[in-house]
Structures are given as C-alpha cells and as structure tokens.
ZAPAMAR-134616 format. One record per residue: residue in one letter; residue number from 1; x, y, z of N, C-alpha, C in turn. Coordinates in nm, 3 decimals. Layout:
<vodrens>
<code: A	pos: NUM	n_X: X	n_Y: Y	n_Z: Z	ca_X: X	ca_Y: Y	ca_Z: Z	c_X: X	c_Y: Y	c_Z: Z>
...
</vodrens>
This chain:
<vodrens>
<code: M	pos: 1	n_X: 0.085	n_Y: -0.106	n_Z: -0.004	ca_X: 0.001	ca_Y: 0.008	ca_Z: -0.002	c_X: 0.082	c_Y: 0.116	c_Z: 0.005>
<code: F	pos: 2	n_X: 0.050	n_Y: 0.234	n_Z: -0.087	ca_X: 0.130	ca_Y: 0.352	ca_Z: -0.085	c_X: 0.036	c_Y: 0.483	c_Z: -0.070>
<code: Q	pos: 3	n_X: 0.089	n_Y: 0.583	n_Z: -0.018	ca_X: 0.012	ca_Y: 0.710	ca_Z: -0.031	c_X: 0.081	c_Y: 0.789	c_Z: -0.099>
<code: L	pos: 4	n_X: 0.019	n_Y: 0.849	n_Z: -0.184	ca_X: 0.092	ca_Y: 0.952	ca_Z: -0.282	c_X: 0.044	c_Y: 1.093	c_Z: -0.230>
<code: R	pos: 5	n_X: 0.146	n_Y: 1.175	n_Z: -0.233	ca_X: 0.137	ca_Y: 1.311	ca_Z: -0.191	c_X: 0.185	c_Y: 1.401	c_Z: -0.301>
<code: V	pos: 6	n_X: 0.103	n_Y: 1.516	n_Z: -0.331	ca_X: 0.141	ca_Y: 1.598	ca_Z: -0.453	c_X: 0.147	c_Y: 1.732	c_Z: -0.368>
<code: D	pos: 7	n_X: 0.259	n_Y: 1.809	n_Z: -0.383	ca_X: 0.252	ca_Y: 1.947	ca_Z: -0.321	c_X: 0.226	c_Y: 2.043	c_Z: -0.443>
<code: V	pos: 8	n_X: 0.131	n_Y: 2.125	n_Z: -0.438	ca_X: 0.095	ca_Y: 2.220	ca_Z: -0.537	c_X: 0.072	c_Y: 2.330	c_Z: -0.475>
<code: L	pos: 9	n_X: 0.130	n_Y: 2.461	n_Z: -0.528	ca_X: 0.100	ca_Y: 2.600	ca_Z: -0.465	c_X: 0.011	c_Y: 2.656	c_Z: -0.560>
<code: A	pos: 10	n_X: -0.121	n_Y: 2.684	n_Z: -0.510	ca_X: -0.228	ca_Y: 2.743	ca_Z: -0.584	c_X: -0.274	c_Y: 2.855	c_Z: -0.523>
<code: R	pos: 11	n_X: -0.333	n_Y: 2.948	n_Z: -0.576	ca_X: -0.400	ca_Y: 3.057	ca_Z: -0.545	c_X: -0.543	c_Y: 3.021	c_Z: -0.493>
<code: P	pos: 12	n_X: -0.602	n_Y: 3.095	n_Z: -0.425	ca_X: -0.726	ca_Y: 3.058	ca_Z: -0.350	c_X: -0.834	c_Y: 3.035	c_Z: -0.439>
<code: H	pos: 13	n_X: -0.832	n_Y: 3.122	n_Z: -0.565	ca_X: -0.945	ca_Y: 3.113	ca_Z: -0.671	c_X: -0.920	c_Y: 2.988	c_Z: -0.746>
<code: Q	pos: 14	n_X: -0.805	n_Y: 2.912	n_Z: -0.736	ca_X: -0.791	ca_Y: 2.805	ca_Z: -0.810	c_X: -0.811	c_Y: 2.678	c_Z: -0.730>
<code: L	pos: 15	n_X: -0.832	n_Y: 2.683	n_Z: -0.614	ca_X: -0.843	ca_Y: 2.560	ca_Z: -0.507	c_X: -0.956	c_Y: 2.478	c_Z: -0.544>
<code: A	pos: 16	n_X: -1.078	n_Y: 2.507	n_Z: -0.564	ca_X: -1.201	ca_Y: 2.448	ca_Z: -0.591	c_X: -1.190	c_Y: 2.378	c_Z: -0.729>
<code: A	pos: 17	n_X: -1.142	n_Y: 2.437	n_Z: -0.827	ca_X: -1.118	ca_Y: 2.383	ca_Z: -0.948	c_X: -1.004	c_Y: 2.281	c_Z: -0.955>
<code: L	pos: 18	n_X: -0.900	n_Y: 2.295	n_Z: -0.883	ca_X: -0.795	ca_Y: 2.210	ca_Z: -0.887	c_X: -0.832	c_Y: 2.078	c_Z: -0.809>
<code: Q	pos: 19	n_X: -0.915	n_Y: 2.105	n_Z: -0.683	ca_X: -0.962	ca_Y: 1.981	ca_Z: -0.621	c_X: -1.052	c_Y: 1.901	c_Z: -0.714>
<code: A	pos: 20	n_X: -1.140	n_Y: 1.965	n_Z: -0.796	ca_X: -1.222	ca_Y: 1.899	ca_Z: -0.876	c_X: -1.168	c_Y: 1.823	c_Z: -0.997>
<code: V	pos: 21	n_X: -1.039	n_Y: 1.884	n_Z: -1.049	ca_X: -0.975	ca_Y: 1.812	ca_Z: -1.147	c_X: -0.910	c_Y: 1.688	c_Z: -1.071>
<code: L	pos: 22	n_X: -0.843	n_Y: 1.690	n_Z: -0.968	ca_X: -0.779	ca_Y: 1.581	ca_Z: -0.909	c_X: -0.896	c_Y: 1.472	c_Z: -0.881>
<code: G	pos: 23	n_X: -1.008	n_Y: 1.514	n_Z: -0.827	ca_X: -1.124	ca_Y: 1.415	ca_Z: -0.784	c_X: -1.164	c_Y: 1.332	c_Z: -0.914>
<code: E	pos: 24	n_X: -1.168	n_Y: 1.424	n_Z: -1.033	ca_X: -1.216	ca_Y: 1.343	ca_Z: -1.162	c_X: -1.114	c_Y: 1.251	c_Z: -1.210>
<code: A	pos: 25	n_X: -0.990	n_Y: 1.291	n_Z: -1.197	ca_X: -0.870	ca_Y: 1.201	ca_Z: -1.229	c_X: -0.863	c_Y: 1.072	c_Z: -1.150>
<code: L	pos: 26	n_X: -0.925	n_Y: 1.077	n_Z: -1.031	ca_X: -0.912	ca_Y: 0.955	ca_Z: -0.934	c_X: -1.052	c_Y: 0.880	c_Z: -0.932>
<code: C	pos: 27	n_X: -1.153	n_Y: 0.946	n_Z: -0.964	ca_X: -1.304	ca_Y: 0.886	ca_Z: -0.963	c_X: -1.373	c_Y: 0.957	c_Z: -1.080>
<code: A	pos: 28	n_X: -1.439	n_Y: 0.876	n_Z: -1.153	ca_X: -1.500	ca_Y: 0.932	ca_Z: -1.280	c_X: -1.614	c_Y: 1.003	c_Z: -1.234>
<code: A	pos: 29	n_X: -1.676	n_Y: 0.993	n_Z: -1.114	ca_X: -1.792	ca_Y: 1.065	ca_Z: -1.067	c_X: -1.767	c_Y: 1.106	c_Z: -0.925>
<code: P	pos: 30	n_X: -1.659	n_Y: 1.191	n_Z: -0.895	ca_X: -1.660	ca_Y: 1.227	ca_Z: -0.740	c_X: -1.769	c_Y: 1.293	c_Z: -0.688>
<code: G	pos: 31	n_X: -1.836	n_Y: 1.243	n_Z: -0.573	ca_X: -1.954	ca_Y: 1.297	ca_Z: -0.514	c_X: -2.083	c_Y: 1.265	c_Z: -0.587>
<code: D	pos: 32	n_X: -2.097	n_Y: 1.188	n_Z: -0.703	ca_X: -2.195	ca_Y: 1.146	ca_Z: -0.773	c_X: -2.225	c_Y: 1.003	c_Z: -0.766>
<code: H	pos: 33	n_X: -2.201	n_Y: 0.926	n_Z: -0.658	ca_X: -2.238	ca_Y: 0.781	ca_Z: -0.676	c_X: -2.234	c_Y: 0.741	c_Z: -0.525>
<code: D	pos: 34	n_X: -2.310	n_Y: 0.622	n_Z: -0.504	ca_X: -2.337	ca_Y: 0.556	ca_Z: -0.374	c_X: -2.203	c_Y: 0.476	c_Z: -0.353>
<code: G	pos: 35	n_X: -2.171	n_Y: 0.465	n_Z: -0.230	ca_X: -2.068	ca_Y: 0.378	ca_Z: -0.183	c_X: -1.922	c_Y: 0.424	c_Z: -0.197>
<code: P	pos: 36	n_X: -1.834	n_Y: 0.358	n_Z: -0.189	ca_X: -1.690	ca_Y: 0.404	ca_Z: -0.193	c_X: -1.633	c_Y: 0.404	c_Z: -0.337>
<code: C	pos: 37	n_X: -1.536	n_Y: 0.479	n_Z: -0.364	ca_X: -1.479	ca_Y: 0.475	ca_Z: -0.485	c_X: -1.377	c_Y: 0.366	c_Z: -0.511>
<code: R	pos: 38	n_X: -1.343	n_Y: 0.337	n_Z: -0.637	ca_X: -1.249	ca_Y: 0.214	ca_Z: -0.643	c_X: -1.116	c_Y: 0.254	c_Z: -0.600>
<code: I	pos: 39	n_X: -1.085	n_Y: 0.369	n_Z: -0.588	ca_X: -0.940	ca_Y: 0.413	ca_Z: -0.529	c_X: -0.975	c_Y: 0.487	c_Z: -0.406>
<code: A	pos: 40	n_X: -0.933	n_Y: 0.466	n_Z: -0.276	ca_X: -0.950	ca_Y: 0.567	ca_Z: -0.166	c_X: -0.875	c_Y: 0.678	c_Z: -0.179>
<code: W	pos: 41	n_X: -0.943	n_Y: 0.789	n_Z: -0.174	ca_X: -0.864	ca_Y: 0.916	ca_Z: -0.209	c_X: -0.932	c_Y: 1.033	c_Z: -0.114>
<code: S	pos: 42	n_X: -0.853	n_Y: 1.134	n_Z: -0.097	ca_X: -0.934	ca_Y: 1.255	ca_Z: -0.034	c_X: -0.837	c_Y: 1.369	c_Z: -0.081>
<code: T	pos: 43	n_X: -0.865	n_Y: 1.503	n_Z: -0.048	ca_X: -0.792	ca_Y: 1.608	ca_Z: -0.080	c_X: -0.789	c_Y: 1.671	c_Z: 0.054>
<code: H	pos: 44	n_X: -0.675	n_Y: 1.765	n_Z: 0.072	ca_X: -0.665	ca_Y: 1.855	ca_Z: 0.199	c_X: -0.574	c_Y: 1.963	c_Z: 0.138>
<code: H	pos: 45	n_X: -0.608	n_Y: 2.074	n_Z: 0.198	ca_X: -0.522	ca_Y: 2.200	ca_Z: 0.176	c_X: -0.494	c_Y: 2.274	c_Z: 0.295>
<code: V	pos: 46	n_X: -0.374	n_Y: 2.328	n_Z: 0.293	ca_X: -0.328	ca_Y: 2.414	ca_Z: 0.412	c_X: -0.302	c_Y: 2.564	c_Z: 0.336>
<code: A	pos: 47	n_X: -0.370	n_Y: 2.658	n_Z: 0.406	ca_X: -0.360	ca_Y: 2.807	ca_Z: 0.355	c_X: -0.217	c_Y: 2.857	c_Z: 0.427>
<code: T	pos: 48	n_X: -0.178	n_Y: 2.963	n_Z: 0.334	ca_X: -0.056	ca_Y: 3.034	ca_Z: 0.393	c_X: -0.098	c_Y: 3.128	c_Z: 0.496>
<code: M	pos: 49	n_X: -0.012	n_Y: 3.169	n_Z: 0.584	ca_X: -0.028	ca_Y: 3.258	ca_Z: 0.670	c_X: -0.093	c_Y: 3.396	c_Z: 0.631>
<code: D	pos: 50	n_X: -0.066	n_Y: 3.429	n_Z: 0.496	ca_X: -0.098	ca_Y: 3.549	ca_Z: 0.435	c_X: -0.238	c_Y: 3.551	c_Z: 0.393>
<code: D	pos: 51	n_X: -0.302	n_Y: 3.440	n_Z: 0.390	ca_X: -0.442	ca_Y: 3.439	ca_Z: 0.338	c_X: -0.541	c_Y: 3.447	c_Z: 0.454>
<code: D	pos: 52	n_X: -0.660	n_Y: 3.526	n_Z: 0.404	ca_X: -0.760	ca_Y: 3.539	ca_Z: 0.507	c_X: -0.848	c_Y: 3.403	c_Z: 0.547>
<code: V	pos: 53	n_X: -0.767	n_Y: 3.292	n_Z: 0.557	ca_X: -0.842	ca_Y: 3.165	ca_Z: 0.587	c_X: -0.803	c_Y: 3.136	c_Z: 0.711>
<code: P	pos: 54	n_X: -0.893	n_Y: 3.113	n_Z: 0.813	ca_X: -0.869	ca_Y: 3.054	ca_Z: 0.942	c_X: -0.800	c_Y: 2.931	c_Z: 0.948>
<code: G	pos: 55	n_X: -0.718	n_Y: 2.912	n_Z: 1.051	ca_X: -0.648	ca_Y: 2.791	ca_Z: 1.077	c_X: -0.500	c_Y: 2.779	c_Z: 1.048>
<code: A	pos: 56	n_X: -0.462	n_Y: 2.654	n_Z: 1.048	ca_X: -0.304	ca_Y: 2.636	ca_Z: 1.039	c_X: -0.278	c_Y: 2.676	c_Z: 0.885>
<code: G	pos: 57	n_X: -0.156	n_Y: 2.725	n_Z: 0.868	ca_X: -0.109	ca_Y: 2.757	ca_Z: 0.729	c_X: 0.056	c_Y: 2.752	c_Z: 0.725>
<code: L	pos: 58	n_X: 0.090	n_Y: 2.773	n_Z: 0.599	ca_X: 0.226	ca_Y: 2.763	ca_Z: 0.562	c_X: 0.284	c_Y: 2.912	c_Z: 0.612>
<code: T	pos: 59	n_X: 0.408	n_Y: 2.908	n_Z: 0.663	ca_X: 0.482	ca_Y: 3.044	ca_Z: 0.689	c_X: 0.537	c_Y: 3.072	c_Z: 0.549>
<code: K	pos: 60	n_X: 0.584	n_Y: 3.198	n_Z: 0.548	ca_X: 0.667	ca_Y: 3.250	ca_Z: 0.433	c_X: 0.800	c_Y: 3.169	c_Z: 0.412>
<code: E	pos: 61	n_X: 0.861	n_Y: 3.119	n_Z: 0.504	ca_X: 0.972	ca_Y: 3.037	ca_Z: 0.488	c_X: 0.938	c_Y: 2.900	c_Z: 0.433>
<code: E	pos: 62	n_X: 0.814	n_Y: 2.835	n_Z: 0.483	ca_X: 0.775	ca_Y: 2.715	ca_Z: 0.436	c_X: 0.742	c_Y: 2.722	c_Z: 0.281>
<code: T	pos: 63	n_X: 0.677	n_Y: 2.835	n_Z: 0.247	ca_X: 0.633	ca_Y: 2.858	ca_Z: 0.113	c_X: 0.767	c_Y: 2.864	c_Z: 0.032>
<code: A	pos: 64	n_X: 0.845	n_Y: 2.949	n_Z: 0.068	ca_X: 0.970	ca_Y: 2.967	ca_Z: 0.006	c_X: 1.051	c_Y: 2.839	c_Z: -0.024>
<code: D	pos: 65	n_X: 1.051	n_Y: 2.738	n_Z: 0.084	ca_X: 1.123	ca_Y: 2.616	ca_Z: 0.067	c_X: 1.048	c_Y: 2.534	c_Z: -0.033>
<code: I	pos: 66	n_X: 0.913	n_Y: 2.547	n_Z: -0.031	ca_X: 0.831	ca_Y: 2.452	ca_Z: -0.148	c_X: 0.879	c_Y: 2.519	c_Z: -0.265>
<code: R	pos: 67	n_X: 0.879	n_Y: 2.630	n_Z: -0.294	ca_X: 0.915	ca_Y: 2.701	ca_Z: -0.421	c_X: 1.036	c_Y: 2.655	c_Z: -0.472>
<code: E	pos: 68	n_X: 1.138	n_Y: 2.674	n_Z: -0.381	ca_X: 1.268	ca_Y: 2.631	ca_Z: -0.409	c_X: 1.284	c_Y: 2.486	c_Z: -0.456>
<code: N	pos: 69	n_X: 1.209	n_Y: 2.410	n_Z: -0.386	ca_X: 1.208	ca_Y: 2.255	ca_Z: -0.444	c_X: 1.141	c_Y: 2.218	c_Z: -0.550>
<code: L	pos: 70	n_X: 1.037	n_Y: 2.316	n_Z: -0.591	ca_X: 0.968	ca_Y: 2.286	ca_Z: -0.712	c_X: 1.025	c_Y: 2.368	c_Z: -0.830>
<code: E	pos: 71	n_X: 1.093	n_Y: 2.480	n_Z: -0.817	ca_X: 1.144	ca_Y: 2.559	ca_Z: -0.905	c_X: 1.211	c_Y: 2.478	c_Z: -1.032>
<code: P	pos: 72	n_X: 1.303	n_Y: 2.372	n_Z: -1.009	ca_X: 1.361	ca_Y: 2.310	ca_Z: -1.129	c_X: 1.267	c_Y: 2.248	c_Z: -1.215>
<code: V	pos: 73	n_X: 1.134	n_Y: 2.226	n_Z: -1.194	ca_X: 1.035	ca_Y: 2.166	ca_Z: -1.268	c_X: 0.996	c_Y: 2.262	c_Z: -1.356>
<code: A	pos: 74	n_X: 0.978	n_Y: 2.242	n_Z: -1.480	ca_X: 0.909	ca_Y: 2.343	ca_Z: -1.582	c_X: 0.766	c_Y: 2.353	c_Z: -1.542>
<code: V	pos: 75	n_X: 0.723	n_Y: 2.476	n_Z: -1.540	ca_X: 0.586	ca_Y: 2.505	ca_Z: -1.489	c_X: 0.522	c_Y: 2.596	c_Z: -1.606>
<code: W	pos: 76	n_X: 0.399	n_Y: 2.586	n_Z: -1.598	ca_X: 0.320	ca_Y: 2.655	ca_Z: -1.689	c_X: 0.310	c_Y: 2.799	c_Z: -1.641>
<code: S	pos: 77	n_X: 0.272	n_Y: 2.891	n_Z: -1.733	ca_X: 0.239	ca_Y: 3.024	ca_Z: -1.695	c_X: 0.115	c_Y: 3.029	c_Z: -1.611>
<code: Q	pos: 78	n_X: 0.096	n_Y: 3.141	n_Z: -1.531	ca_X: -0.030	ca_Y: 3.151	ca_Z: -1.440	c_X: -0.152	c_Y: 3.148	c_Z: -1.531>
<code: A	pos: 79	n_X: -0.160	n_Y: 3.211	n_Z: -1.635	ca_X: -0.274	ca_Y: 3.196	ca_Z: -1.725	c_X: -0.302	c_Y: 3.069	c_Z: -1.786>
<code: A	pos: 80	n_X: -0.201	n_Y: 2.981	n_Z: -1.825	ca_X: -0.216	ca_Y: 2.850	ca_Z: -1.878	c_X: -0.272	c_Y: 2.764	c_Z: -1.774>
<code: V	pos: 81	n_X: -0.238	n_Y: 2.782	n_Z: -1.647	ca_X: -0.290	ca_Y: 2.707	ca_Z: -1.522	c_X: -0.424	c_Y: 2.724	c_Z: -1.520>
<code: D	pos: 82	n_X: -0.471	n_Y: 2.867	n_Z: -1.502	ca_X: -0.602	ca_Y: 2.900	ca_Z: -1.482	c_X: -0.699	c_Y: 2.853	c_Z: -1.608>
<code: R	pos: 83	n_X: -0.640	n_Y: 2.870	n_Z: -1.729	ca_X: -0.706	ca_Y: 2.814	ca_Z: -1.838	c_X: -0.733	c_Y: 2.647	c_Z: -1.850>
<code: S	pos: 84	n_X: -0.629	n_Y: 2.578	n_Z: -1.795	ca_X: -0.653	ca_Y: 2.437	ca_Z: -1.786	c_X: -0.760	c_Y: 2.401	c_Z: -1.673>
<code: L	pos: 85	n_X: -0.758	n_Y: 2.485	n_Z: -1.587	ca_X: -0.875	ca_Y: 2.462	ca_Z: -1.468	c_X: -1.003	c_Y: 2.505	c_Z: -1.504>
<code: G	pos: 86	n_X: -1.004	n_Y: 2.572	n_Z: -1.631	ca_X: -1.155	ca_Y: 2.613	ca_Z: -1.671	c_X: -1.182	c_Y: 2.746	c_Z: -1.621>
<code: L	pos: 87	n_X: -1.074	n_Y: 2.816	n_Z: -1.561	ca_X: -1.105	ca_Y: 2.947	ca_Z: -1.500	c_X: -1.076	c_Y: 3.059	c_Z: -1.601>
<code: L	pos: 88	n_X: -1.024	n_Y: 3.042	n_Z: -1.717	ca_X: -1.015	ca_Y: 3.133	ca_Z: -1.808	c_X: -1.067	c_Y: 3.079	c_Z: -1.958>
<code: P	pos: 89	n_X: -1.089	n_Y: 3.167	n_Z: -2.056	ca_X: -1.135	ca_Y: 3.103	ca_Z: -2.187	c_X: -1.017	c_Y: 3.038	c_Z: -2.243>
<code: S	pos: 90	n_X: -1.041	n_Y: 2.926	n_Z: -2.330	ca_X: -0.921	ca_Y: 2.861	ca_Z: -2.375	c_X: -0.841	c_Y: 2.939	c_Z: -2.496>
<code: N	pos: 91	n_X: -0.897	n_Y: 3.052	n_Z: -2.533	ca_X: -0.819	ca_Y: 3.139	ca_Z: -2.629	c_X: -0.761	c_Y: 3.256	c_Z: -2.584>
<code: G	pos: 92	n_X: -0.754	n_Y: 3.261	n_Z: -2.429	ca_X: -0.703	ca_Y: 3.373	ca_Z: -2.371	c_X: -0.536	c_Y: 3.401	c_Z: -2.379>
<code: P	pos: 93	n_X: -0.488	n_Y: 3.493	n_Z: -2.327	ca_X: -0.342	ca_Y: 3.515	ca_Z: -2.329	c_X: -0.260	c_Y: 3.417	c_Z: -2.259>
<code: G	pos: 94	n_X: -0.130	n_Y: 3.401	n_Z: -2.257	ca_X: -0.047	ca_Y: 3.326	ca_Z: -2.182	c_X: -0.011	c_Y: 3.192	c_Z: -2.230>
</vodrens>
C-alpha cells in the first residue's frame, strides 16, 4: 500500500477547480455515486499565513522552501494554469 502526496502551490481562486480536477482523475464521478470509490482518496489543503483563511497555514519560509524545491520543474504560466482549470477561456493570453 502506498500513499501519494502531491505538493501544489495554488491561489485561493484555483483551489476548488484544482480539487475537482484531481477528484475527476481519481474517480470518474466524484461525489455523484453511492458507496466508496474504486481508489481510496481525499484532498486536503493548507492556507498560507498571508491568506484570510482561518486555521493552520504555511509560513513564508515554508512557502519559499516549497517553491525552491519545485522551481527546477518546468511550470506553466499562471494564465495557462487557470485556463487548464477552466477559470479562463481557452483562447486567452499566456
């Protein structure tokens, strides 16, 4: 048995869309069927201390450490990420 963790830095407006994309990747009908999924899964998020979200969060140092460890990976532009999550029209800039 393995647990898969994926660290993603996302803006608050991207959170619900990102969770929906992950849910659909793991279950063809997340939240739309009786009984358990074929793969056990859940999502969880932690807000940064700067966000207006109550509860525990990442410090600026923790966020910087995550960014440092993720930086070597080729990343999409902000507009491309938002577009892929359905938050921008597919023909927008970026």
